[in-house]
C-alpha positions as CSV (number, residue, x, y, z in Angstrom):
1,M,0.3,0.0,-0.3
2,H,1.4,3.1,-0.9
3,I,2.0,5.5,2.1
4,D,-0.1,8.5,1.3
5,K,-3.1,6.0,1.1
6,A,-1.6,4.4,4.4
7,K,-1.4,7.4,6.7
8,K,-4.9,9.0,5.1
9,R,-6.9,5.6,5.8
10,I,-5.5,6.0,9.4
11,A,-6.2,9.4,9.7
12,K,-9.9,8.7,8.7
13,L,-10.6,5.7,11.4
14,V,-8.7,8.4,13.8
15,K,-11.0,11.4,12.8
16,A,-14.1,8.9,13.4
17,G,-13.6,9.0,17.0
18,F,-15.0,6.4,19.7
19,K,-16.8,3.7,18.0
20,G,-16.8,0.8,20.2
21,Y,-14.5,-2.1,21.0
22,P,-11.7,-3.7,19.9
23,Q,-9.3,-0.5,20.3
24,I,-6.3,0.5,19.0
25,S,-3.9,3.1,20.2
26,I,-0.9,4.2,18.2
27,A,2.2,6.5,19.8
28,Y,5.2,7.6,18.1
29,F,8.8,7.4,20.0
30,G,12.0,9.3,18.9
31,S,14.9,11.3,20.0
32,S,13.4,14.6,19.0
33,K,10.4,15.5,18.2
34,D,11.5,15.9,14.2
35,C,11.9,12.3,13.9
36,A,10.1,9.0,15.3
37,N,12.2,6.1,15.4
38,E,10.1,3.9,17.0
39,V,6.0,3.4,17.2
40,V,4.0,1.2,20.0
41,I,0.6,-0.1,18.8
42,Q,-1.7,-0.9,21.4
43,L,-4.5,-3.5,21.5
44,M,-7.7,-3.5,24.0
45,A,-10.4,-6.1,22.4
46,E,-13.1,-5.0,25.5
47,E,-13.8,-2.3,27.8
48,G,-11.3,-3.0,30.9
49,G,-9.9,-6.3,29.3
50,A,-5.8,-7.4,29.0
51,I,-3.9,-4.6,26.3
52,Q,-1.9,-6.2,23.8
53,E,1.6,-4.5,22.8
54,Q,3.6,-4.2,19.8
55,R,6.6,-2.0,19.1
56,F,8.1,-1.4,15.3
57,T,11.3,0.5,15.4
58,S,13.3,1.9,12.7
59,T,16.9,3.8,11.7
60,T,14.8,6.3,9.5
61,D,11.2,8.4,10.6
62,V,8.9,5.2,11.2
63,R,5.6,7.7,10.1
64,A,7.7,7.8,6.6
65,D,8.1,4.2,6.2
66,E,6.1,3.0,3.8
67,V,6.1,-1.0,5.0
68,V,5.4,0.2,8.9
69,Q,2.4,2.7,7.8
70,S,1.0,-0.5,5.8
71,M,1.5,-2.7,8.7
72,L,-0.4,-1.0,11.3
73,V,-3.3,-0.9,8.3
74,K,-3.3,-4.1,8.2
75,I,-3.0,-4.8,11.9
76,I,-6.1,-2.4,12.2
77,E,-8.1,-4.9,9.4
78,R,-7.3,-8.0,10.4
79,A,-8.3,-7.4,14.2
80,E,-11.8,-5.8,12.6
81,V,-10.7,-2.6,15.1
82,K,-13.7,-0.4,15.6
83,T,-11.9,2.9,17.2
84,V,-7.9,4.1,16.3
85,L,-6.5,6.7,19.0
86,E,-3.5,8.3,17.8
87,V,-1.4,10.3,20.5
88,A,-0.1,13.4,18.4
89,G,3.0,14.5,17.8
90,V,6.3,12.2,18.8
91,T,7.0,11.8,22.5
92,T,10.7,12.1,23.2
93,L,12.3,9.2,24.8
94,D,13.6,11.4,27.7
95,E,10.0,11.9,28.3
96,K,9.2,8.6,27.9
97,R,11.3,7.2,30.4
């Protein structure tokens, strides 16, 4: 899937707001606000349920990585996610700790 198409699909799902469960949360982390080297995806199947987490890292910005963005879309589709939340911006690794 082309990078722009994947980003638009994710943005559309985020903009739709809460539609129920399962729910996915996407957060980007990096050494600076300009470059996200890591993305963390958390899946909650039901309200109050256990959270499953996956992390993907890259030497380049994961937000501009076609493989990573396409993978996020595939995870959303396969899990039949109803709600997608995205943390705005990039959290620096110093803030994460």
